[in-house]
C-alpha positions, -999 to 999 in steps of 0.1 A, spaced: -296 -527 -158 -277 -494 -177 -265 -515 -211 -238 -486 -210 -224 -501 -178 -229 -540 -189 -206 -533 -220 -178 -519 -196 -179 -549 -173 -171 -574 -199 -138 -574 -194 -107 -581 -219 -115 -597 -255 -96 -629 -271 -83 -601 -290 -66 -584 -261 -58 -614 -244 -35 -625 -273 -14 -595 -279 -8 -599 -241 5 -631 -247 23 -622 -271 43 -593 -258 50 -616 -227 61 -644 -246 83 -618 -267 97 -604 -234 106 -638 -219 123 -648 -253 144 -612 -253 154 -626 -211 162 -664 -224 184 -652 -252 200 -627 -227 210 -647 -201 228 -672 -230 248 -643 -242 257 -632 -208 263 -667 -199 290 -676 -229 306 -639 -224 317 -646 -188 326 -685 -201 352 -661 -225 363 -640 -200 370 -665 -176 389 -684 -200 409 -652 -207 416 -645 -172 429 -680 -165 449 -678 -195 467 -649 -184 471 -660 -146 490 -692 -161 511 -669 -185 523 -646 -157 532 -677 -133 550 -689 -162 571 -657 -163 574 -656 -132 592 -688 -131 613 -681 -157 627 -650 -141 631 -666 -109 654 -694 -126 676 -667 -142 708 -660 -122 711 -626 -104 746 -621 -126 728 -625 -159 699 -637 -172 708 -672 -172 679 -683 -195 685 -709 -229 673 -698 -254 643 -722 -274 649 -736 -306 612 -732 -320 586 -706 -318 552 -701 -304 529 -717 -333 545 -750 -322 551 -772 -292 582 -775 -286 600 -802 -265 612 -783 -234 593 -752 -241 556 -766 -232 535 -772 -201 500 -789 -210 471 -781 -181 446 -790 -168 410 -764 -156 427 -759 -129 458 -743 -142 481 -778 -131 506 -793 -150 492 -829 -164 524 -832 -194 553 -815 -209 555 -837 -243 549 -819 -275 513 -840 -278 490 -834 -250 475 -856 -232 439 -863 -237 428 -846 -208 445 -816 -209 425 -783 -212 453 -756 -218 486 -754 -239 518 -728 -225 540 -725 -247 573 -697 -242 600 -693 -261 633 -672 -250 651 -654 -277 684 -631 -272 680 -592 -282 713 -573 -284 711 -537 -261 738 -513 -252 734 -522 -218 743 -561 -220 728 -593 -226 694 -595 -229 666 -619 -233 630 -618 -252 605 -636 -230 572 -643 -248 547 -671 -231 513 -679 -252 490 -700 -233 458 -712 -254 433 -734 -251 436 -770 -266 411 -767 -302 422 -762 -331 436 -724 -334 429 -722 -375 448 -696 -391 465 -687 -357 492 -710 -361 503 -702 -394 525 -676 -403 525 -643 -373 508 -659 -335 477 -643 -332 457 -642 -300 423 -653 -295 394 -650 -271 403 -670 -243 443 -667 -247 466 -650 -233 501 -639 -246 527 -615 -223 558 -605 -233 589 -596 -209 624 -582 -212 648 -595 -190 685 -575 -190 714 -583 -167 718 -559 -147 750 -532 -149 776 -540 -123 
């Protein structure tokens, strides 16, 4: 037998096998982390989309309640920073209203607050409508001072102006 041929037929060494295993393990761990990040990002995007839909539904409801001759909307006594009776809904994960009190029920997932403020204009009465949909959790500093939109939340603003005659 030829000694040169025998040396090449032996196959992989232990060091080569360990390096191949290390490369494969690194690739698998990287893929697992990528799947985890993608799942978390998808969840935040889903929550933000649903919050936006819930905010848009409330704005449409408020605009449809106003009579055609004026704004017809009652001004809110509070702001978006806190739950105000008559200006808050608590919703489940599917967007169904599960409470309207200041305190959310234990199975509520979202809080939807809205404010209606009169705005002086030259064309007639107008109101500024704001809707904020947040998930029920500790919002930290977001409820102190100016209302800040956090990831997974939605804030929509519109202006309702009486049509000139």
